[in-house]
Steps between C-alpha positions, in 0.01 A plus 500: 500500500535158334295451184443230238355605166341283231649553153294247307580167330860401438585484127754222559383289795168347403235546768712737709421856602768768523530715812720767649598469865579839652633456855512775759879468486695350212475471122183443300487137385322367191360151534260255339264281702264208437370182659397377843658273756845503659692822420787469253736786414698505173816712473664553160863557410706725274423616237139379520190622684204315653402417140761222506247286691239513221541132407457356849312755713151432355533128572629565852206734559264205459608386847678792665457873553781614271666841527763587238671831573755726334801542728587857593704646214346265244194498277240754604596515866665813638871553450640678807854632512759254621619707792823466691671163448214409260296421812165549326571202276649276766306177508417578862312813391352342188365212709290744704279586200344155452457462875307828517295411192405153620410624848279768350328231294435310822776240476734484798670191358526363146695292250761667279648426158797710389693495175843661464497835690159409640659189646756714678224716645319182605818371668532817706127502578520143632784602733357831620133396518505126578146503637368641172656249260329160508712358219725639229590390148816644342561491126846479342714667762772410744541725806642842413797473735581153369502616139725798570738290713546252215560762231719385216547582133206282397261673740627848411456422130160329511352736763685813398211729608574410864818702455385749236185626671680561831737755346460852641215717375450599220725270295273195452185714486640709214643204309174300515304816422676527165338174378253372762308272263818337375629446853170360624451266205857373531465453875179297480612309192832401656331339799214315335570157347148419378453729202182704490431463873484877533254586226527838332199648680656422838836634387338826388340531844836451670649752259228755577619502859870478411476811285439706814837639620374476859454125456849454365647701787300303756623173350859618530433597862356153563823341377720755678324415824552129435875552469530715811242538777326170425829318557537680834150391603569145384821488703315620810244222448748229403394296803129521415323248278163515327241340726237438231513205260689592182452378143785577263457469124761587240562474128714205396612697193575822688812633666383454861423131452827440320718698742366411846368208698181698548342275762815501710531879492150532644538213747764723659237776537183311599388205710275328245587516129381300201509560127623405158612628162255578220570461130550869424716804555470775758134603477321185608148641523514611136705213355358199688165604651351148510795359695500799733128467569535132584785566742323790668173314539675201657711718726212712629281192548759369746483825699124544517305284744 
């Protein structure tokens, strides 16, 4: 039996209430919700949680019904085992969670914003559930298959975790487990270019979740899936393109913006793509919230009639 429980006010997203979504089948999902109007789903990346949207979600909730969820394996959502071929953390399976959540909340179609891993889930969701995704905004990513196909020394050095976290269990889990706070602080610090964008309180919240060995294992499974079964799914869908309008934003000071022609990589995957660089590193919503809000508001205004 599907249930949604009320857990009280969010300590990080002003005006939001925390909930647990317990589907009849599938993992329990933690999410925060506020606002009225058109439904808007926010999907975080690694190593963050839904708390990463704290600087922009309250403003978006003034016009939209905003749902910010923890992906399976992250935050306070359930962390199922990866299964054979890491299938549980394939983006195809991960995309089913937000679809089930939004349908239970009464939203058969909605807008989506995804950062980092959340953007990859949003990409798969737009392909597998085209009728559900009205529009999609992707933050600081190029398509997974594109990034792997263009691997070079620079990519392997700057994004070393793409190759470290996919190593067979339990090597990365044990190595990160020796100094999880050091690893997490280094990881976030190496990607942010606007100092102080991730304030200590937010970092401690991310660390609280990262200290759970099940979280670290799930994260590794997420990346293992990306390097294996996700690539198989992407190859099968190479002829398909995202039907919904796409907004792509990236950090001008980050690796993705410096390495790839980001717009072009997504024009190969979707019919309608617009976007630009922001003056920041990888985590746009924390480093450049005002610029992100302006772009999102303009983008969604063009989709809503």
